[in-house]
Backbone as CSV, one residue per row, in Angstrom:
resi,resn,N_x,N_y,N_z,CA_x,CA_y,CA_z,C_x,C_y,C_z
1,MET,-41.976,-49.725,78.835,-41.883,-50.574,79.792,-42.921,-51.541,80.658
2,LEU,-43.018,-52.791,80.825,-43.642,-53.265,81.534,-44.922,-52.555,82.984
3,GLU,-45.577,-52.792,82.873,-46.826,-51.931,84.209,-45.624,-52.461,85.250
4,PHE,-46.091,-51.474,86.284,-45.440,-52.324,87.599,-46.564,-53.075,88.206
5,GLU,-47.978,-53.144,87.905,-48.881,-53.683,88.407,-49.273,-54.991,87.145
6,HIS,-48.462,-55.169,86.568,-49.012,-56.480,85.425,-49.595,-57.545,86.130
7,PRO,-50.605,-57.900,85.269,-50.947,-59.411,85.745,-50.176,-60.519,85.141
8,GLU,-50.434,-61.271,86.162,-49.564,-62.777,85.665,-50.096,-63.376,84.385
9,ASN,-51.081,-63.256,83.874,-51.790,-64.025,83.094,-52.767,-62.651,82.548
10,PRO,-51.749,-62.179,81.454,-52.611,-61.129,80.705,-53.911,-61.436,80.265
11,ILE,-54.516,-60.586,79.597,-56.080,-60.998,78.793,-55.970,-59.857,77.331
12,VAL,-55.194,-60.621,76.992,-55.101,-60.083,75.359,-55.164,-60.865,74.353
13,ARG,-55.957,-60.231,73.248,-56.542,-61.059,71.990,-56.251,-62.368,71.439
14,THR,-54.785,-62.171,71.159,-53.771,-63.011,70.461,-52.988,-64.113,71.307
15,ASN,-52.589,-65.233,70.946,-51.528,-65.727,71.234,-50.214,-65.130,71.014
16,THR,-49.907,-64.456,69.925,-48.331,-63.814,70.046,-48.265,-62.521,71.094
17,SER,-49.644,-62.032,71.323,-49.245,-61.110,72.117,-48.775,-61.270,73.224
18,LYS,-49.307,-62.609,73.961,-49.056,-63.415,75.235,-47.481,-63.679,75.335
19,ALA,-47.152,-64.639,73.913,-45.773,-64.884,74.200,-44.703,-63.289,73.908
20,LEU,-45.225,-62.687,73.536,-44.265,-61.246,73.726,-44.261,-60.782,74.831
21,PHE,-45.506,-60.619,75.723,-45.364,-60.551,77.245,-44.532,-61.428,78.021
22,TYR,-44.245,-62.584,77.737,-43.826,-63.366,78.730,-42.143,-63.097,77.892
23,THR,-41.791,-62.575,76.630,-40.937,-62.451,76.444,-40.072,-61.279,77.084
24,ILE,-40.850,-59.969,76.983,-40.214,-59.009,78.220,-40.349,-59.005,79.319
25,LYS,-41.363,-59.669,79.967,-40.817,-60.614,80.980,-39.937,-60.683,81.573
26,ASN,-39.347,-61.738,80.614,-38.265,-62.713,81.090,-36.852,-61.556,80.859
27,ASN,-36.921,-60.861,79.878,-35.556,-60.342,79.468,-35.554,-58.873,80.010
28,PHE,-36.527,-58.045,80.159,-36.419,-56.658,80.613,-37.440,-56.657,82.290
29,ASN,-38.608,-57.367,82.304,-39.413,-57.124,83.509,-39.878,-55.635,83.630
30,THR,-40.021,-54.909,84.794,-39.957,-53.510,84.459,-39.206,-52.109,84.361
31,LEU,-37.993,-52.856,83.639,-36.889,-52.020,82.649,-37.508,-51.341,81.577
32,ALA,-37.077,-50.067,81.407,-37.671,-49.479,79.986,-36.599,-50.403,79.172
33,PHE,-37.132,-50.257,77.666,-36.562,-51.065,76.527,-36.805,-50.159,75.640
34,ALA,-35.950,-50.240,74.538,-36.655,-49.719,73.310,-36.648,-50.818,72.361
35,ARG,-37.426,-50.017,71.100,-37.937,-51.273,70.603,-36.948,-52.005,69.571
36,LYS,-36.356,-51.312,69.332,-35.452,-52.273,68.185,-34.656,-53.270,68.757
37,TRP,-34.896,-52.958,70.893,-33.832,-54.382,71.481,-34.823,-55.694,70.928
38,LEU,-36.074,-55.711,70.794,-37.149,-56.706,70.585,-37.063,-57.436,69.242
39,GLU,-36.188,-56.663,68.099,-35.856,-57.595,66.649,-35.059,-58.803,66.829
40,ASP,-34.331,-59.228,67.593,-33.639,-60.345,68.193,-34.494,-61.197,68.695
41,LEU,-35.301,-60.844,69.596,-35.906,-61.305,70.425,-37.077,-62.121,69.765
42,TYR,-37.791,-61.108,68.767,-39.138,-61.625,69.155,-38.907,-60.292,67.935
43,PRO,-38.784,-61.031,66.152,-38.775,-60.037,64.662,-40.237,-59.675,64.679
44,LYS,-41.340,-59.999,64.661,-42.491,-59.354,64.454,-43.194,-59.198,65.411
45,HIS,-42.648,-58.079,65.871,-43.551,-57.395,67.271,-44.531,-56.472,67.580
46,TYR,-44.253,-55.710,66.231,-45.037,-54.244,66.106,-46.569,-54.282,66.514
47,GLY,-47.591,-55.373,65.821,-48.645,-55.735,66.260,-49.296,-56.366,67.354
48,PRO,-48.668,-57.249,68.214,-48.168,-57.042,69.260,-48.157,-56.400,70.426
49,LEU,-47.009,-55.649,70.177,-46.768,-54.364,71.296,-48.118,-53.583,71.246
50,ARG,-48.328,-53.228,70.022,-49.400,-52.194,70.064,-50.168,-52.829,71.022
51,GLN,-50.933,-54.293,71.350,-51.650,-54.641,71.581,-51.582,-54.529,73.257
52,LEU,-50.469,-54.694,73.403,-50.367,-54.414,74.794,-50.413,-53.376,75.305
53,CYS,-49.890,-52.123,74.402,-49.897,-51.109,75.119,-51.294,-50.527,75.005
54,ASP,-52.540,-50.755,73.900,-53.730,-50.552,74.525,-54.478,-51.378,75.511
55,ALA,-53.821,-52.537,76.114,-54.524,-52.874,77.116,-53.744,-52.578,77.958
56,LYS,-52.796,-51.481,78.038,-52.269,-50.837,79.251,-51.489,-51.820,79.951
57,ILE,-50.951,-52.787,79.502,-49.756,-53.793,80.375,-48.430,-53.230,80.047
58,VAL,-48.724,-52.990,78.823,-46.664,-51.999,78.982,-47.341,-50.485,78.548
59,ASN,-46.313,-49.627,78.627,-46.189,-48.340,79.037,-45.781,-48.014,78.003
60,ALA,-45.691,-47.066,76.518,-45.132,-46.517,76.428,-44.442,-45.427,76.188
61,TYR,-43.617,-44.754,75.709,-42.682,-43.356,76.073,-41.946,-42.961,74.776
62,PRO,-42.297,-41.512,74.120,-41.161,-40.771,73.262,-40.155,-41.148,73.581
63,PRO,-39.375,-41.140,72.299,-37.943,-41.551,72.411,-37.614,-40.049,72.409
64,LEU,-36.242,-40.167,73.554,-35.252,-39.404,74.105,-34.708,-38.682,72.814
65,ALA,-34.682,-37.187,72.796,-34.181,-36.540,71.558,-32.867,-36.011,72.086
66,ASP,-31.621,-35.822,71.680,-30.570,-35.292,72.395,-29.957,-34.051,71.762
């Protein structure tokens, strides 16, 4: 989930992380999303998503167990 107080221009190390940030912002904004939903929108998202989580721009939540 994107942080409620997220910056408009995040300070991240790579351009791929910045591109993923804008993809998440345009499609999900502050709604929680599953990582598998990013497969079609941004195929190689594992590294950039980890950088966004480490920068505390995206909040990570554990999967829900039924």
